[in-house]
N, C-alpha and C positions, 0 to 999 in steps of 0.2 A: 423266393419270396422277397427279393430286393426291389424289383420294379413296382411302382405304384400302379395298381390296376383298378382301384375302386372296390375291390372285393375284400371284405373284412378278413377272410381266411387266407387269401393270397398275399395280403399286406399285414398279416398278424404281427402284433408287438412281441418280438422275440423275448423280451424280459419276462413274459408270463409263461413261457414254454417250460413244462415240467419234464417232458421226455420226447424223444423222437425215435422213429424207426425208418426203414428204407422209404416207405411211401406215405407216412403220416406223422403228425405231431399231436401231443396232448398238452393242454394249457388250461390254467384257470381262466375262465371266460371273462373277457372285459365287461360284458353286459350281464354279469351273473345275477341270478334271481335270489341267490342265497350263498353264504360262505361255503366253499368247497365245490361249487358248480364248475365242472370241468367240461371242456369240449375236446373231442378228438376229431381232427379233420385231415383229409387227404392233402398232401403237399401240392399235387397237381389239381388244377381246376376241373373237377368232374362234378356234374350236376346231380346225377341220380345214382341210386344203388345199382340199377341195371346197366349203367354205362361204365361201371368199374370193371377192371380186369379181375380175374380170380386172385391174382397175387395181391392186388390192392385191397380186395375184400378181406382176405385172410389176414393181411398185415394190420389193417385198421382195427379189426376186432381183437387181434392178439394184443395190440398196444392198449386198447381200451381195458381189457381184462387185467393186464399187468399193472396199469396205473391205478385201476380200482382197488386191486389187492393192496397196493402200497398206500393209497390215500384213505382207505377206510379207517385205520387207527389214527391217522393224522387228523382227519375231519371229525373223528369220534362218532361216526355214523354206523348204523346197523348194516346198511347196504347202499349201493347206488342203483337208482333206476336208470334205464337206458332209453333214450328217445331220439328219434331222427325224423325231423319233419321237413326242414329246408324250404319252407314256403317264403319266408322273409329274406333269407340269404341263399340263393341258388348255387351253393357249393357244398358238396356232400360232407356232412359232419354228424357226429353223434354227441348228444348231451349226456353227461353223467351227472345225475342229480342226487345229492345225498339225502337219504332218509334218516333223520336223527331219531334217537330213542325217544319214544313217547309221541312222535308225530303220527297223525292219522294216515292210514294207507292211501296211496295215490290212486290205486286202481278204481275205486268207486267214483272218483272225480272224472276219470277218463271214460270208463265203461258204464257208469251208472249202476244202479242196483239190478237192472235187468238187461244189460248189454249196451253195446255202442249205440245202436239205434234200434229201438224196439226190444222185444223179448229175446234174450240170448237163446240161440238155437232155433228160433222161429223166424228170424229175419231172412234166412236163406233156406229153401226147401231141399230135401234130399236129392231130388232130380237135378237141381242146379249144382249142388255140391258134386255129384257124380260126373256131370258134364265138365265142370271146371277141373276136377282132378284128372279126368281122362285127357282133356285137352292139354293140360300142363305136362303130363307124362309124355304125350306125343311130341310136344314141342322140345322137351328135354332129350328125346331120343334121336332127334334130327341132327 
């Protein structure tokens, strides 16, 4: 993380790092949307979840869980939401967003009252679900 690359996570300010593991680091996010907003990012510049090795995937999630357990009482939150979007910064990272006591649940803001798009359970029919599950199972067995 010493060479300047133009990637916010490759060039992350080490003063904000909370913990590190073999493949990842966790830090209070420089662009936090609220106090206690933590990011957990891979040390290597990997763009997507599917581009990670199994070791990187296990490591980043393990670090996220470990940091969340330690940070909940520090932040005074009920729990951390976990989100990974990486549209603005194409370097795989996880946001840990604290849900404070008394705050409205985040789920309805993301999913709406009836699902992500349209009615929950009605947006994708049973035939499409069956095809998708079968195709994924086949791909995993190769």
